[in-house]
mmCIF file as gemmi writes it, N, C-alpha and C atoms, coordinates in Angstrom:
data_model
loop_
_atom_site.group_PDB
_atom_site.id
_atom_site.type_symbol
_atom_site.label_atom_id
_atom_site.label_alt_id
_atom_site.label_comp_id
_atom_site.label_asym_id
_atom_site.label_entity_id
_atom_site.label_seq_id
_atom_site.pdbx_PDB_ins_code
_atom_site.Cartn_x
_atom_site.Cartn_y
_atom_site.Cartn_z
_atom_site.occupancy
_atom_site.B_iso_or_equiv
_atom_site.pdbx_formal_charge
_atom_site.auth_seq_id
_atom_site.auth_asym_id
_atom_site.pdbx_PDB_model_num
ATOM 1 N N . MET Axp A 1 ? -16.961 41.37 5.824 1 0 ? 1 A 1
ATOM 2 C CA . MET Axp A 1 ? -15.812 41.34 4.948 1 0 ? 1 A 1
ATOM 3 C C . MET Axp A 1 ? -15.219 39.924 4.98 1 0 ? 1 A 1
ATOM 4 N N . VAL Axp A 2 ? -14.96 39.37 3.807 1 0 ? 2 A 1
ATOM 5 C CA . VAL Axp A 2 ? -14.42 38.01 3.698 1 0 ? 2 A 1
ATOM 6 C C . VAL Axp A 2 ? -12.93 38.088 3.451 1 0 ? 2 A 1
ATOM 7 N N . ARG Axp A 3 ? -12.191 37.411 4.286 1 0 ? 3 A 1
ATOM 8 C CA . ARG Axp A 3 ? -10.742 37.375 4.104 1 0 ? 3 A 1
ATOM 9 C C . ARG Axp A 3 ? -10.389 36.33 3.057 1 0 ? 3 A 1
ATOM 10 N N . SER Axp A 4 ? -9.221 36.472 2.442 1 0 ? 4 A 1
ATOM 11 C CA . SER Axp A 4 ? -8.814 35.544 1.382 1 0 ? 4 A 1
ATOM 12 C C . SER Axp A 4 ? -8.643 34.136 1.927 1 0 ? 4 A 1
ATOM 13 N N . GLY Axp A 5 ? -8.164 33.986 3.147 1 0 ? 5 A 1
ATOM 14 C CA . GLY Axp A 5 ? -8.008 32.67 3.77 1 0 ? 5 A 1
ATOM 15 C C . GLY Axp A 5 ? -9.352 31.994 3.952 1 0 ? 5 A 1
ATOM 16 N N . ASP Axp A 6 ? -10.372 32.788 4.339 1 0 ? 6 A 1
ATOM 17 C CA . ASP Axp A 6 ? -11.724 32.25 4.502 1 0 ? 6 A 1
ATOM 18 C C . ASP Axp A 6 ? -12.286 31.816 3.159 1 0 ? 6 A 1
ATOM 19 N N . ALA Axp A 7 ? -12.057 32.607 2.134 1 0 ? 7 A 1
ATOM 20 C CA . ALA Axp A 7 ? -12.562 32.28 0.797 1 0 ? 7 A 1
ATOM 21 C C . ALA Axp A 7 ? -11.923 30.991 0.287 1 0 ? 7 A 1
ATOM 22 N N . GLU Axp A 8 ? -10.629 30.823 0.559 1 0 ? 8 A 1
ATOM 23 C CA . GLU Axp A 8 ? -9.948 29.605 0.126 1 0 ? 8 A 1
ATOM 24 C C . GLU Axp A 8 ? -10.477 28.383 0.855 1 0 ? 8 A 1
ATOM 25 N N . SER Axp A 9 ? -10.72 28.514 2.147 1 0 ? 9 A 1
ATOM 26 C CA . SER Axp A 9 ? -11.236 27.373 2.91 1 0 ? 9 A 1
ATOM 27 C C . SER Axp A 9 ? -12.652 27.026 2.478 1 0 ? 9 A 1
ATOM 28 N N . VAL Axp A 10 ? -13.452 28.029 2.164 1 0 ? 10 A 1
ATOM 29 C CA . VAL Axp A 10 ? -14.807 27.777 1.65 1 0 ? 10 A 1
ATOM 30 C C . VAL Axp A 10 ? -14.728 27.088 0.299 1 0 ? 10 A 1
ATOM 31 N N . SER Axp A 11 ? -13.801 27.525 -0.547 1 0 ? 11 A 1
ATOM 32 C CA . SER Axp A 11 ? -13.62 26.921 -1.866 1 0 ? 11 A 1
ATOM 33 C C . SER Axp A 11 ? -13.181 25.468 -1.743 1 0 ? 11 A 1
ATOM 34 N N . LYS Axp A 12 ? -12.254 25.197 -0.815 1 0 ? 12 A 1
ATOM 35 C CA . LYS Axp A 12 ? -11.782 23.824 -0.612 1 0 ? 12 A 1
ATOM 36 C C . LYS Axp A 12 ? -12.895 22.949 -0.072 1 0 ? 12 A 1
ATOM 37 N N . ALA Axp A 13 ? -13.679 23.472 0.853 1 0 ? 13 A 1
ATOM 38 C CA . ALA Axp A 13 ? -14.804 22.716 1.421 1 0 ? 13 A 1
ATOM 39 C C . ALA Axp A 13 ? -15.835 22.418 0.341 1 0 ? 13 A 1
ATOM 40 N N . SER Axp A 14 ? -16.089 23.396 -0.516 1 0 ? 14 A 1
ATOM 41 C CA . SER Axp A 14 ? -17.039 23.201 -1.617 1 0 ? 14 A 1
ATOM 42 C C . SER Axp A 14 ? -16.535 22.123 -2.576 1 0 ? 14 A 1
ATOM 43 N N . LYS Axp A 15 ? -15.25 22.144 -2.856 1 0 ? 15 A 1
ATOM 44 C CA . LYS Axp A 15 ? -14.644 21.145 -3.752 1 0 ? 15 A 1
ATOM 45 C C . LYS Axp A 15 ? -14.733 19.756 -3.134 1 0 ? 15 A 1
ATOM 46 N N . LEU Axp A 16 ? -14.446 19.635 -1.837 1 0 ? 16 A 1
ATOM 47 C CA . LEU Axp A 16 ? -14.524 18.34 -1.163 1 0 ? 16 A 1
ATOM 48 C C . LEU Axp A 16 ? -15.956 17.813 -1.159 1 0 ? 16 A 1
ATOM 49 N N . THR Axp A 17 ? -16.918 18.692 -0.931 1 0 ? 17 A 1
ATOM 50 C CA . THR Axp A 17 ? -18.322 18.283 -0.944 1 0 ? 17 A 1
ATOM 51 C C . THR Axp A 17 ? -18.719 17.811 -2.334 1 0 ? 17 A 1
ATOM 52 N N . GLN Axp A 18 ? -18.281 18.525 -3.35 1 0 ? 18 A 1
ATOM 53 C CA . GLN Axp A 18 ? -18.592 18.147 -4.722 1 0 ? 18 A 1
ATOM 54 C C . GLN Axp A 18 ? -17.942 16.807 -5.062 1 0 ? 18 A 1
ATOM 55 N N . ASP Axp A 19 ? -16.679 16.611 -4.689 1 0 ? 19 A 1
ATOM 56 C CA . ASP Axp A 19 ? -15.997 15.344 -4.94 1 0 ? 19 A 1
ATOM 57 C C . ASP Axp A 19 ? -16.699 14.203 -4.228 1 0 ? 19 A 1
ATOM 58 N N . SER Axp A 20 ? -17.126 14.454 -2.995 1 0 ? 20 A 1
ATOM 59 C CA . SER Axp A 20 ? -17.817 13.435 -2.22 1 0 ? 20 A 1
ATOM 60 C C . SER Axp A 20 ? -19.135 13.054 -2.871 1 0 ? 20 A 1
ATOM 61 N N . SER Axp A 21 ? -19.881 14.041 -3.367 1 0 ? 21 A 1
ATOM 62 C CA . SER Axp A 21 ? -21.167 13.747 -3.993 1 0 ? 21 A 1
ATOM 63 C C . SER Axp A 21 ? -20.969 12.995 -5.308 1 0 ? 21 A 1
ATOM 64 N N . ILE Axp A 22 ? -19.91 13.3 -6.028 1 0 ? 22 A 1
ATOM 65 C CA . ILE Axp A 22 ? -19.618 12.581 -7.274 1 0 ? 22 A 1
ATOM 66 C C . ILE Axp A 22 ? -19.259 11.137 -6.962 1 0 ? 22 A 1
ATOM 67 N N . GLN Axp A 23 ? -18.451 10.933 -5.923 1 0 ? 23 A 1
ATOM 68 C CA . GLN Axp A 23 ? -18.085 9.569 -5.539 1 0 ? 23 A 1
ATOM 69 C C . GLN Axp A 23 ? -19.303 8.786 -5.079 1 0 ? 23 A 1
ATOM 70 N N . ASP Axp A 24 ? -20.197 9.422 -4.332 1 0 ? 24 A 1
ATOM 71 C CA . ASP Axp A 24 ? -21.418 8.748 -3.886 1 0 ? 24 A 1
ATOM 72 C C . ASP Axp A 24 ? -22.291 8.361 -5.08 1 0 ? 24 A 1
ATOM 73 N N . ALA Axp A 25 ? -22.4 9.257 -6.055 1 0 ? 25 A 1
ATOM 74 C CA . ALA Axp A 25 ? -23.203 8.964 -7.24 1 0 ? 25 A 1
ATOM 75 C C . ALA Axp A 25 ? -22.606 7.803 -8.026 1 0 ? 25 A 1
ATOM 76 N N . LEU Axp A 26 ? -21.29 7.775 -8.145 1 0 ? 26 A 1
ATOM 77 C CA . LEU Axp A 26 ? -20.643 6.669 -8.854 1 0 ? 26 A 1
ATOM 78 C C . LEU Axp A 26 ? -20.835 5.35 -8.121 1 0 ? 26 A 1
ATOM 79 N N . ARG Axp A 27 ? -20.729 5.381 -6.793 1 0 ? 27 A 1
ATOM 80 C CA . ARG Axp A 27 ? -20.952 4.166 -6.01 1 0 ? 27 A 1
ATOM 81 C C . ARG Axp A 27 ? -22.361 3.632 -6.23 1 0 ? 27 A 1
ATOM 82 N N . MET Axp A 28 ? -23.343 4.522 -6.214 1 0 ? 28 A 1
ATOM 83 C CA . MET Axp A 28 ? -24.729 4.086 -6.424 1 0 ? 28 A 1
ATOM 84 C C . MET Axp A 28 ? -24.92 3.549 -7.842 1 0 ? 28 A 1
ATOM 85 N N . PHE Axp A 29 ? -24.276 4.184 -8.826 1 0 ? 29 A 1
ATOM 86 C CA . PHE Axp A 29 ? -24.423 3.756 -10.212 1 0 ? 29 A 1
ATOM 87 C C . PHE Axp A 29 ? -23.78 2.393 -10.441 1 0 ? 29 A 1
ATOM 88 N N . LEU Axp A 30 ? -22.65 2.141 -9.8 1 0 ? 30 A 1
ATOM 89 C CA . LEU Axp A 30 ? -21.921 0.905 -10.04 1 0 ? 30 A 1
ATOM 90 C C . LEU Axp A 30 ? -22.384 -0.263 -9.17 1 0 ? 30 A 1
ATOM 91 N N . GLN Axp A 31 ? -23.263 -0.007 -8.217 1 0 ? 31 A 1
ATOM 92 C CA . GLN Axp A 31 ? -23.773 -1.095 -7.391 1 0 ? 31 A 1
ATOM 93 C C . GLN Axp A 31 ? -24.641 -2.016 -8.23 1 0 ? 31 A 1
ATOM 94 N N . PRO Axp A 32 ? -24.542 -3.306 -7.986 1 0 ? 32 A 1
ATOM 95 C CA . PRO Axp A 32 ? -25.395 -4.226 -8.733 1 0 ? 32 A 1
ATOM 96 C C . PRO Axp A 32 ? -26.855 -4.011 -8.363 1 0 ? 32 A 1
ATOM 97 N N . ILE Axp A 33 ? -27.703 -4.175 -9.342 1 0 ? 33 A 1
ATOM 98 C CA . ILE Axp A 33 ? -29.134 -4.028 -9.12 1 0 ? 33 A 1
ATOM 99 C C . ILE Axp A 33 ? -29.648 -5.303 -8.478 1 0 ? 33 A 1
ATOM 100 N N . LYS Axp A 34 ? -30.328 -5.151 -7.362 1 0 ? 34 A 1
ATOM 101 C CA . LYS Axp A 34 ? -30.915 -6.294 -6.685 1 0 ? 34 A 1
ATOM 102 C C . LYS Axp A 34 ? -32.309 -6.515 -7.255 1 0 ? 34 A 1
ATOM 103 N N . ASN Axp A 35 ? -32.47 -7.607 -7.962 1 0 ? 35 A 1
ATOM 104 C CA . ASN Axp A 35 ? -33.741 -7.899 -8.596 1 0 ? 35 A 1
ATOM 105 C C . ASN Axp A 35 ? -34.012 -9.388 -8.542 1 0 ? 35 A 1
ATOM 106 N N . ASP Axp A 36 ? -35.273 -9.726 -8.605 1 0 ? 36 A 1
ATOM 107 C CA . ASP Axp A 36 ? -35.635 -11.133 -8.628 1 0 ? 36 A 1
ATOM 108 C C . ASP Axp A 36 ? -35.56 -11.706 -10.044 1 0 ? 36 A 1
ATOM 109 N N . ASP Axp A 37 ? -35.564 -10.824 -11.018 1 0 ? 37 A 1
ATOM 110 C CA . ASP Axp A 37 ? -35.556 -11.276 -12.41 1 0 ? 37 A 1
ATOM 111 C C . ASP Axp A 37 ? -34.113 -11.489 -12.874 1 0 ? 37 A 1
ATOM 112 N N . PRO Axp A 38 ? -33.73 -12.731 -13.19 1 0 ? 38 A 1
ATOM 113 C CA . PRO Axp A 38 ? -32.342 -12.983 -13.61 1 0 ? 38 A 1
ATOM 114 C C . PRO Axp A 38 ? -32.005 -12.349 -14.958 1 0 ? 38 A 1
ATOM 115 N N . LYS Axp A 39 ? -33.011 -12.068 -15.767 1 0 ? 39 A 1
ATOM 116 C CA . LYS Axp A 39 ? -32.747 -11.437 -17.066 1 0 ? 39 A 1
ATOM 117 C C . LYS Axp A 39 ? -32.187 -10.031 -16.877 1 0 ? 39 A 1
ATOM 118 N N . ILE Axp A 40 ? -32.71 -9.302 -15.912 1 0 ? 40 A 1
ATOM 119 C CA . ILE Axp A 40 ? -32.227 -7.944 -15.66 1 0 ? 40 A 1
ATOM 120 C C . ILE Axp A 40 ? -30.808 -7.989 -15.119 1 0 ? 40 A 1
ATOM 121 N N . ASP Axp A 41 ? -30.537 -8.932 -14.219 1 0 ? 41 A 1
ATOM 122 C CA . ASP Axp A 41 ? -29.175 -9.076 -13.69 1 0 ? 41 A 1
ATOM 123 C C . ASP Axp A 41 ? -28.195 -9.42 -14.803 1 0 ? 41 A 1
ATOM 124 N N . PHE Axp A 42 ? -28.611 -10.319 -15.697 1 0 ? 42 A 1
ATOM 125 C CA . PHE Axp A 42 ? -27.753 -10.704 -16.814 1 0 ? 42 A 1
ATOM 126 C C . PHE Axp A 42 ? -27.488 -9.511 -17.724 1 0 ? 42 A 1
ATOM 127 N N . TYR Axp A 43 ? -28.545 -8.759 -18.053 1 0 ? 43 A 1
ATOM 128 C CA . TYR Axp A 43 ? -28.38 -7.612 -18.943 1 0 ? 43 A 1
ATOM 129 C C . TYR Axp A 43 ? -27.466 -6.565 -18.314 1 0 ? 43 A 1
ATOM 130 N N . THR Axp A 44 ? -27.626 -6.322 -17.017 1 0 ? 44 A 1
ATOM 131 C CA . THR Axp A 44 ? -26.779 -5.345 -16.328 1 0 ? 44 A 1
ATOM 132 C C . THR Axp A 44 ? -25.315 -5.772 -16.384 1 0 ? 44 A 1
ATOM 133 N N . MET Axp A 45 ? -25.059 -7.046 -16.105 1 0 ? 45 A 1
ATOM 134 C CA . MET Axp A 45 ? -23.696 -7.554 -16.155 1 0 ? 45 A 1
ATOM 135 C C . MET Axp A 45 ? -23.151 -7.487 -17.584 1 0 ? 45 A 1
ATOM 136 N N . TYR Axp A 46 ? -23.976 -7.853 -18.568 1 0 ? 46 A 1
ATOM 137 C CA . TYR Axp A 46 ? -23.56 -7.809 -19.963 1 0 ? 46 A 1
ATOM 138 C C . TYR Axp A 46 ? -23.221 -6.385 -20.392 1 0 ? 46 A 1
ATOM 139 N N . LYS Axp A 47 ? -24.066 -5.435 -19.995 1 0 ? 47 A 1
ATOM 140 C CA . LYS Axp A 47 ? -23.835 -4.039 -20.378 1 0 ? 47 A 1
ATOM 141 C C . LYS Axp A 47 ? -22.52 -3.526 -19.797 1 0 ? 47 A 1
ATOM 142 N N . ARG Axp A 48 ? -22.222 -3.863 -18.551 1 0 ? 48 A 1
ATOM 143 C CA . ARG Axp A 48 ? -20.945 -3.442 -17.949 1 0 ? 48 A 1
ATOM 144 C C . ARG Axp A 48 ? -19.763 -4.046 -18.695 1 0 ? 48 A 1
ATOM 145 N N . GLU Axp A 49 ? -19.826 -5.338 -18.964 1 0 ? 49 A 1
ATOM 146 C CA . GLU Axp A 49 ? -18.721 -6.01 -19.656 1 0 ? 49 A 1
ATOM 147 C C . GLU Axp A 49 ? -18.557 -5.46 -21.069 1 0 ? 49 A 1
ATOM 148 N N . ALA Axp A 50 ? -19.668 -5.243 -21.767 1 0 ? 50 A 1
ATOM 149 C CA . ALA Axp A 50 ? -19.601 -4.732 -23.136 1 0 ? 50 A 1
ATOM 150 C C . ALA Axp A 50 ? -19.017 -3.323 -23.162 1 0 ? 50 A 1
ATOM 151 N N . THR Axp A 51 ? -19.41 -2.495 -22.215 1 0 ? 51 A 1
ATOM 152 C CA . THR Axp A 51 ? -18.878 -1.133 -22.147 1 0 ? 51 A 1
ATOM 153 C C . THR Axp A 51 ? -17.384 -1.158 -21.87 1 0 ? 51 A 1
ATOM 154 N N . GLU Axp A 52 ? -16.955 -2.008 -20.953 1 0 ? 52 A 1
ATOM 155 C CA . GLU Axp A 52 ? -15.53 -2.117 -20.638 1 0 ? 52 A 1
ATOM 156 C C . GLU Axp A 52 ? -14.751 -2.593 -21.867 1 0 ? 52 A 1
ATOM 157 N N . TYR Axp A 53 ? -15.272 -3.604 -22.56 1 0 ? 53 A 1
ATOM 158 C CA . TYR Axp A 53 ? -14.609 -4.115 -23.759 1 0 ? 53 A 1
ATOM 159 C C . TYR Axp A 53 ? -14.536 -3.035 -24.837 1 0 ? 53 A 1
ATOM 160 N N . ASP Axp A 54 ? -15.648 -2.324 -25.048 1 0 ? 54 A 1
ATOM 161 C CA . ASP Axp A 54 ? -15.672 -1.279 -26.069 1 0 ? 54 A 1
ATOM 162 C C . ASP Axp A 54 ? -14.67 -0.175 -25.765 1 0 ? 54 A 1
ATOM 163 N N . ASN Axp A 55 ? -14.573 0.211 -24.503 1 0 ? 55 A 1
ATOM 164 C CA . ASN Axp A 55 ? -13.617 1.259 -24.13 1 0 ? 55 A 1
ATOM 165 C C . ASN Axp A 55 ? -12.18 0.815 -24.375 1 0 ? 55 A 1
ATOM 166 N N . GLU Axp A 56 ? -11.853 -0.428 -24.001 1 0 ? 56 A 1
ATOM 167 C CA . GLU Axp A 56 ? -10.503 -0.955 -24.245 1 0 ? 56 A 1
ATOM 168 C C . GLU Axp A 56 ? -10.219 -1.049 -25.751 1 0 ? 56 A 1
ATOM 169 N N . TYR Axp A 57 ? -11.215 -1.499 -26.516 1 0 ? 57 A 1
ATOM 170 C CA . TYR Axp A 57 ? -11.046 -1.636 -27.961 1 0 ? 57 A 1
ATOM 171 C C . TYR Axp A 57 ? -10.778 -0.276 -28.602 1 0 ? 57 A 1
ATOM 172 N N . MET Axp A 58 ? -11.55 0.732 -28.207 1 0 ? 58 A 1
ATOM 173 C CA . MET Axp A 58 ? -11.357 2.059 -28.793 1 0 ? 58 A 1
ATOM 174 C C . MET Axp A 58 ? -10.011 2.65 -28.398 1 0 ? 58 A 1
ATOM 175 N N . GLN Axp A 59 ? -9.567 2.397 -27.185 1 0 ? 59 A 1
ATOM 176 C CA . GLN Axp A 59 ? -8.264 2.894 -26.754 1 0 ? 59 A 1
ATOM 177 C C . GLN Axp A 59 ? -7.157 2.242 -27.594 1 0 ? 59 A 1
ATOM 178 N N . ASN Axp A 60 ? -7.231 0.927 -27.785 1 0 ? 60 A 1
ATOM 179 C CA . ASN Axp A 60 ? -6.237 0.235 -28.609 1 0 ? 60 A 1
ATOM 180 C C . ASN Axp A 60 ? -6.302 0.7 -30.049 1 0 ? 60 A 1
ATOM 181 N N . TYR Axp A 61 ? -7.508 0.908 -30.57 1 0 ? 61 A 1
ATOM 182 C CA . TYR Axp A 61 ? -7.675 1.374 -31.946 1 0 ? 61 A 1
ATOM 183 C C . TYR Axp A 61 ? -7.039 2.748 -32.119 1 0 ? 61 A 1
ATOM 184 N N . ASN Axp A 62 ? -7.257 3.64 -31.167 1 0 ? 62 A 1
ATOM 185 C CA . ASN Axp A 62 ? -6.668 4.98 -31.256 1 0 ? 62 A 1
ATOM 186 C C . ASN Axp A 62 ? -5.148 4.922 -31.209 1 0 ? 62 A 1
ATOM 187 N N . GLU Axp A 63 ? -4.591 4.049 -30.344 1 0 ? 63 A 1
ATOM 188 C CA . GLU Axp A 63 ? -3.138 3.915 -30.272 1 0 ? 63 A 1
ATOM 189 C C . GLU Axp A 63 ? -2.579 3.358 -31.585 1 0 ? 63 A 1
ATOM 190 N N . ASP Axp A 64 ? -3.257 2.369 -32.156 1 0 ? 64 A 1
ATOM 191 C CA . ASP Axp A 64 ? -2.81 1.801 -33.431 1 0 ? 64 A 1
ATOM 192 C C . ASP Axp A 64 ? -2.898 2.832 -34.547 1 0 ? 64 A 1
ATOM 193 N N . LEU Axp A 65 ? -3.948 3.623 -34.531 1 0 ? 65 A 1
ATOM 194 C CA . LEU Axp A 65 ? -4.112 4.644 -35.552 1 0 ? 65 A 1
ATOM 195 C C . LEU Axp A 65 ? -3.013 5.692 -35.445 1 0 ? 65 A 1
ATOM 196 N N . ASN Axp A 66 ? -2.662 6.082 -34.228 1 0 ? 66 A 1
ATOM 197 C CA . ASN Axp A 66 ? -1.578 7.047 -34.039 1 0 ? 66 A 1
ATOM 198 C C . ASN Axp A 66 ? -0.256 6.487 -34.558 1 0 ? 66 A 1
ATOM 199 N N . THR Axp A 67 ? 0.012 5.212 -34.291 1 0 ? 67 A 1
ATOM 200 C CA . THR Axp A 67 ? 1.236 4.576 -34.771 1 0 ? 67 A 1
ATOM 201 C C . THR Axp A 67 ? 1.252 4.543 -36.293 1 0 ? 67 A 1
ATOM 202 N N . THR Axp A 68 ? 0.121 4.211 -36.889 1 0 ? 68 A 1
ATOM 203 C CA . THR Axp A 68 ? 0.024 4.159 -38.348 1 0 ? 68 A 1
ATOM 204 C C . THR Axp A 68 ? 0.274 5.532 -38.952 1 0 ? 68 A 1
ATOM 205 N N . LEU Axp A 69 ? -0.298 6.568 -38.37 1 0 ? 69 A 1
ATOM 206 C CA . LEU Axp A 69 ? -0.097 7.914 -38.9 1 0 ? 69 A 1
ATOM 207 C C . LEU Axp A 69 ? 1.363 8.347 -38.794 1 0 ? 69 A 1
ATOM 208 N N . ILE Axp A 70 ? 2.026 7.991 -37.724 1 0 ? 70 A 1
ATOM 209 C CA . ILE Axp A 70 ? 3.447 8.321 -37.578 1 0 ? 70 A 1
ATOM 210 C C . ILE Axp A 70 ? 4.253 7.588 -38.651 1 0 ? 70 A 1
ATOM 211 N N . PHE Axp A 71 ? 3.935 6.315 -38.897 1 0 ? 71 A 1
ATOM 212 C CA . PHE Axp A 71 ? 4.637 5.546 -39.913 1 0 ? 71 A 1
ATOM 213 C C . PHE Axp A 71 ? 4.413 6.15 -41.297 1 0 ? 71 A 1
ATOM 214 N N . VAL Axp A 72 ? 3.192 6.523 -41.61 1 0 ? 72 A 1
ATOM 215 C CA . VAL Axp A 72 ? 2.878 7.109 -42.92 1 0 ? 72 A 1
ATOM 216 C C . VAL Axp A 72 ? 3.598 8.437 -43.09 1 0 ? 72 A 1
ATOM 217 N N . ARG Axp A 73 ? 3.629 9.235 -42.051 1 0 ? 73 A 1
ATOM 218 C CA . ARG Axp A 73 ? 4.339 10.516 -42.138 1 0 ? 73 A 1
ATOM 219 C C . ARG Axp A 73 ? 5.826 10.306 -42.394 1 0 ? 73 A 1
ATOM 220 N N . SER Axp A 74 ? 6.43 9.335 -41.702 1 0 ? 74 A 1
ATOM 221 C CA . SER Axp A 74 ? 7.86 9.114 -41.886 1 0 ? 74 A 1
ATOM 222 C C . SER Axp A 74 ? 8.143 8.563 -43.283 1 0 ? 74 A 1
ATOM 223 N N . CYS Axp A 75 ? 7.276 7.68 -43.787 1 0 ? 75 A 1
ATOM 224 C CA . CYS Axp A 75 ? 7.463 7.166 -45.149 1 0 ? 75 A 1
ATOM 225 C C . CYS Axp A 75 ? 7.284 8.272 -46.17 1 0 ? 75 A 1
ATOM 226 N N . ASN Axp A 76 ? 6.322 9.129 -45.95 1 0 ? 76 A 1
ATOM 227 C CA . ASN Axp A 76 ? 6.084 10.244 -46.858 1 0 ? 76 A 1
ATOM 228 C C . ASN Axp A 76 ? 7.3 11.175 -46.88 1 0 ? 76 A 1
ATOM 229 N N . TYR Axp A 77 ? 7.902 11.385 -45.728 1 0 ? 77 A 1
ATOM 230 C CA . TYR Axp A 77 ? 9.086 12.216 -45.651 1 0 ? 77 A 1
ATOM 231 C C . TYR Axp A 77 ? 10.235 11.586 -46.433 1 0 ? 77 A 1
ATOM 232 N N . LEU Axp A 78 ? 10.402 10.267 -46.327 1 0 ? 78 A 1
ATOM 233 C CA . LEU Axp A 78 ? 11.494 9.586 -47.052 1 0 ? 78 A 1
ATOM 234 C C . LEU Axp A 78 ? 11.266 9.624 -48.549 1 0 ? 78 A 1
ATOM 235 N N . VAL Axp A 79 ? 10.026 9.538 -48.976 1 0 ? 79 A 1
ATOM 236 C CA . VAL Axp A 79 ? 9.737 9.547 -50.414 1 0 ? 79 A 1
ATOM 237 C C . VAL Axp A 79 ? 10.025 10.927 -51.011 1 0 ? 79 A 1
ATOM 238 N N . THR Axp A 80 ? 9.77 11.977 -50.254 1 0 ? 80 A 1
ATOM 239 C CA . THR Axp A 80 ? 9.985 13.328 -50.789 1 0 ? 80 A 1
ATOM 240 C C . THR Axp A 80 ? 11.446 13.746 -50.805 1 0 ? 80 A 1
ATOM 241 N N . LEU Axp A 81 ? 12.316 12.963 -50.154 1 0 ? 81 A 1
ATOM 242 C CA . LEU Axp A 81 ? 13.744 13.327 -50.17 1 0 ? 81 A 1
ATOM 243 C C . LEU Axp A 81 ? 14.363 13.047 -51.462 1 0 ? 81 A 1
């Protein structure tokens, strides 16, 4: 028979193990690739920088789009009055 306290501790342990494995996978993914070929190192660095730039650009674009939609809605409301 499993007590509720035991089930909770098993659930917490499972969650910690899962979080730990996700962190380990991210660490391995983000580690620089050790290679003798400078082209691969350059491409890896370029891909990281490009992804970071693209993510920032899309975030700014979404914020600007939200602001524009709010402005259009308020203007539309004023025109209908």
